[in-house]
C-alpha positions in Angstrom: 4.0 27.9 87.2 1.7 25.5 86.0 -0.2 25.6 82.6 -3.3 26.9 84.5 -1.7 29.8 85.4 0.3 30.9 82.4 -3.1 30.5 81.0 -4.7 33.2 83.3 -1.9 35.2 82.2 -2.6 35.0 78.7 -6.4 36.1 79.5 -5.4 38.8 81.3 -3.2 40.1 78.7 -6.4 39.8 76.2 -8.7 41.4 78.3 -6.3 44.4 78.7 -6.1 44.3 74.9 -9.8 44.4 74.7 -10.3 47.0 77.3 -7.6 49.2 75.7 -9.9 48.9 72.6 -12.4 49.8 74.0 -11.1 53.2 75.8 -10.0 54.0 72.0 -13.3 53.4 71.3 -15.1 55.5 73.7 -12.2 58.3 73.0 -12.9 58.2 69.1 -17.1 58.7 69.9 -16.0 61.3 72.0 -14.2 63.2 69.4 -16.8 62.6 67.0 -19.5 64.3 69.4 -17.2 67.1 69.9 -16.9 67.6 66.4 -20.5 67.4 65.7 -21.7 70.0 68.3 -20.0 69.8 71.3 -21.1 68.4 74.8 -24.3 70.3 74.7 -25.8 68.9 72.1 -28.1 65.8 72.6 -26.8 63.0 70.9 -28.8 61.2 68.3 -30.8 58.5 69.5 -28.9 55.9 67.8 -30.2 52.1 68.0 -28.5 50.1 70.2 -25.5 48.0 68.5 -25.4 44.1 68.8 -21.7 42.7 70.3 -21.1 42.0 66.5 -18.1 44.1 66.3 -16.7 42.9 69.3 -16.9 39.3 68.3 -15.4 40.3 64.9 -12.8 42.0 66.4 -11.9 39.4 68.3 -12.0 36.5 65.3 -10.3 38.7 62.7 -8.0 41.1 65.0 -7.4 39.4 68.5 -6.7 36.0 67.3 -4.4 36.3 63.8 -2.3 39.2 66.2 -1.9 36.7 68.9 -0.9 34.0 66.3 1.3 36.4 65.1 2.9 37.6 68.0 3.5 33.8 68.8 5.2 32.7 66.0 7.5 36.3 65.6 8.4 35.6 69.1 8.0 32.5 70.7 7.9 29.4 68.0 11.4 27.7 67.3 11.5 25.1 64.2 12.4 21.8 65.3 10.3 21.6 68.7 7.4 19.7 69.1 4.0 21.7 69.5 3.8 20.9 73.6 7.8 22.0 74.2 7.1 25.6 72.4 4.1 26.2 74.2 5.7 25.3 77.3 9.0 27.6 76.6 7.0 30.2 75.2 4.4 29.9 78.3 7.4 30.1 80.5 9.1 33.3 78.5 6.1 35.4 78.5 5.7 34.6 82.4 9.1 35.5 83.4 8.9 38.8 81.3 5.3 39.6 82.6 6.7 39.6 86.2 10.2 41.2 85.2 10.9 42.2 81.6 14.7 41.1 81.7 15.8 38.2 80.2 18.8 38.1 82.6 16.8 37.5 85.1 14.9 34.7 82.9 18.0 32.8 82.4 18.8 33.2 85.8 15.7 31.7 86.8 16.3 28.9 84.2 19.8 28.3 85.6 18.3 28.1 88.7 15.8 25.7 87.8 18.2 23.4 86.2 20.5 23.6 89.3 17.5 22.2 92.0 16.6 20.0 89.3 20.0 18.8 89.2 20.8 18.9 93.0 17.4 17.1 93.0 18.5 13.9 90.5 22.2 14.2 92.7 19.9 13.9 96.0 18.1 11.1 94.9 21.3 9.5 93.3 22.6 10.1 96.3 19.6 8.4 98.5 19.7 5.3 96.0 23.5 4.6 96.8 23.0 5.3 100.2 19.8 2.9 99.6 22.2 0.2 98.4 25.1 0.3 100.6 22.7 -0.3 103.2 21.3 -3.5 101.7 24.9 -4.7 100.5 25.6 -3.6 104.3 23.0 -5.4 105.5 23.9 -8.4 103.4 27.1 -8.5 104.7 25.6 -8.3 108.1 23.8 -11.3 107.8 26.5 -13.0 106.0 28.9 -12.0 109.0 26.7 -13.4 111.4 25.7 -16.5 109.6 29.6 -17.2 109.4 29.7 -16.0 113.3 27.1 -19.0 113.7 28.9 -21.5 112.0 32.2 -20.7 113.7 30.5 -21.1 116.8 29.0 -24.3 116.1 32.5 -25.7 114.6 34.3 -24.0 117.7 31.7 -26.2 120.0 31.7 -29.4 117.9 35.6 -29.0 118.2 35.6 -28.6 122.1 33.4 -31.4 122.0 35.6 -33.5 120.1 38.9 -32.5 122.1 37.2 -33.0 125.7 35.5 -36.5 124.2 39.5 -37.1 123.0 40.8 -35.9 126.5 38.3 -38.0 128.4 39.2 -41.4 126.3 42.8 -40.4 126.7 42.4 -40.0 130.9 40.2 -43.2 130.6 42.8 -45.3 128.9 45.5 -43.3 131.4 43.6 -44.3 134.5 43.5 -48.2 132.7 47.2 -48.0 132.2 47.2 -47.1 135.8 45.4 -49.4 137.4 47.5 -52.3 134.9 50.4 -50.8 136.2 49.2 -50.5 139.6 48.1 -54.3 139.7 51.1 -55.7 137.6 53.1 -53.8 140.4 50.8 -55.7 143.1 51.8 -59.1 141.6 55.3 -58.2 140.9 55.1 -57.4 144.7 53.6 -60.2 145.6 55.8 -62.7 143.6 58.7 -60.7 145.6 57.2 -61.3 148.8 56.4 -65.4 147.7 59.9 -65.3 146.4 61.4 -64.2 150.0 59.3 -66.2 152.0 60.2 -69.1 149.5 64.2 -68.2 150.3 63.4 -67.5 153.9 61.8 -71.0 154.4 64.8 -72.6 152.4 67.0 -70.7 154.4 65.3 -71.9 157.1 64.9 -75.6 156.3 68.7 -75.3 155.7 69.6 -73.7 159.2 67.4 -76.3 160.8 69.0 -78.8 158.4 72.2 -77.6 159.9 71.2 -77.5 163.2 70.0 -81.1 162.6 72.9 -82.0 161.3 75.0 -80.5 163.8 73.0 -81.7 166.8 73.5 -85.3 165.4 77.2 -85.5 165.8 79.2 -84.5 168.9 83.1 -84.0 169.1 84.4 -85.6 172.2 85.8 -83.0 174.6 87.8 -84.1 177.7 86.2 -85.3 180.3 83.6 -86.9 178.2 82.6 -90.2 177.9 80.0 -92.4 176.0 77.9 -92.5 179.1 77.8 -88.9 179.6 77.3 -88.4 176.0 73.9 -90.3 175.6 72.7 -89.1 178.5 73.0 -85.2 177.2 71.3 -85.7 173.8 68.8 -88.5 174.3 68.3 -88.0 178.1 69.0 -91.6 178.9 72.2 -93.3 179.3 70.8 -97.1 179.5 72.9 -100.1 178.0 70.5 -100.1 174.7 71.2 -96.3 174.0 74.9 -96.8 174.4 74.7 -99.7 171.9 73.0 -97.9 169.4 75.7 -95.0 169.5 78.7 -97.8 169.3 76.5 -99.4 166.4 76.5 -96.2 164.5 79.9 -95.6 165.2 81.5 -98.7 164.5 82.6 -99.0 168.0 83.7 -102.2 170.0 83.8 -100.4 173.5 82.7 -97.2 175.0 86.3 -95.5 175.0 86.2 -92.5 173.1 88.8 -89.8 172.9 89.1 -86.2 172.7 88.5 -84.2 169.3 86.7 -87.6 167.7 83.4 -87.0 166.0 80.6 -89.4 167.2 77.4 -89.5 165.3 74.3 -89.6 167.0 71.4 -91.5 165.7 
């Protein structure tokens, strides 16, 4: 309850006390009237009293009595005025409601429990807010790290691709160089084979030439027939050339004789 509610309660108590005092004064006045002659007698006309008695009653009786009650029941030494007023007001309100101190204690316990629960809820909310802030920070750091890792991975991938491309380029160059070397080797081999073939051809030609420049005399051969077969001419000049080449003095030949043909 607020302080205004407490003040209203105190004001109600004060008014009830004043009403009780007023009723007692009315009863006393009626009793005096009955004592003086009963209800049949007309009351003496008196002057209308001013509210001075009420003012004096409030100043000299009600206020000191309230202060006395306050000090006897509610004042505790060592407390400040504000704390004593608050405690006394809370106690008055609880007594007016139930009149049972146990209920007041239970109410205070419930209030303390509610305050503790509110503090606990507040602490839990603060902890949740801290946890959320921590999670957000961790999430941001994780996203930043993931972005950096992705960037590094992309750079590493590009470097690997560049390395593979360079390696492939070198391999292609090596293959081209190897193919060129193989081509040159094949050309050299072919040239060597051609050279050897040419040498063999020349040797065979020389052999054939050498073989054709001699003739082994067979049966029924004579110098004229040999000149005619090799030169297509059996004249004396041809025969003289053959005789001069072989150191012959005549046209006679023997079987098995090798005759040079110039």
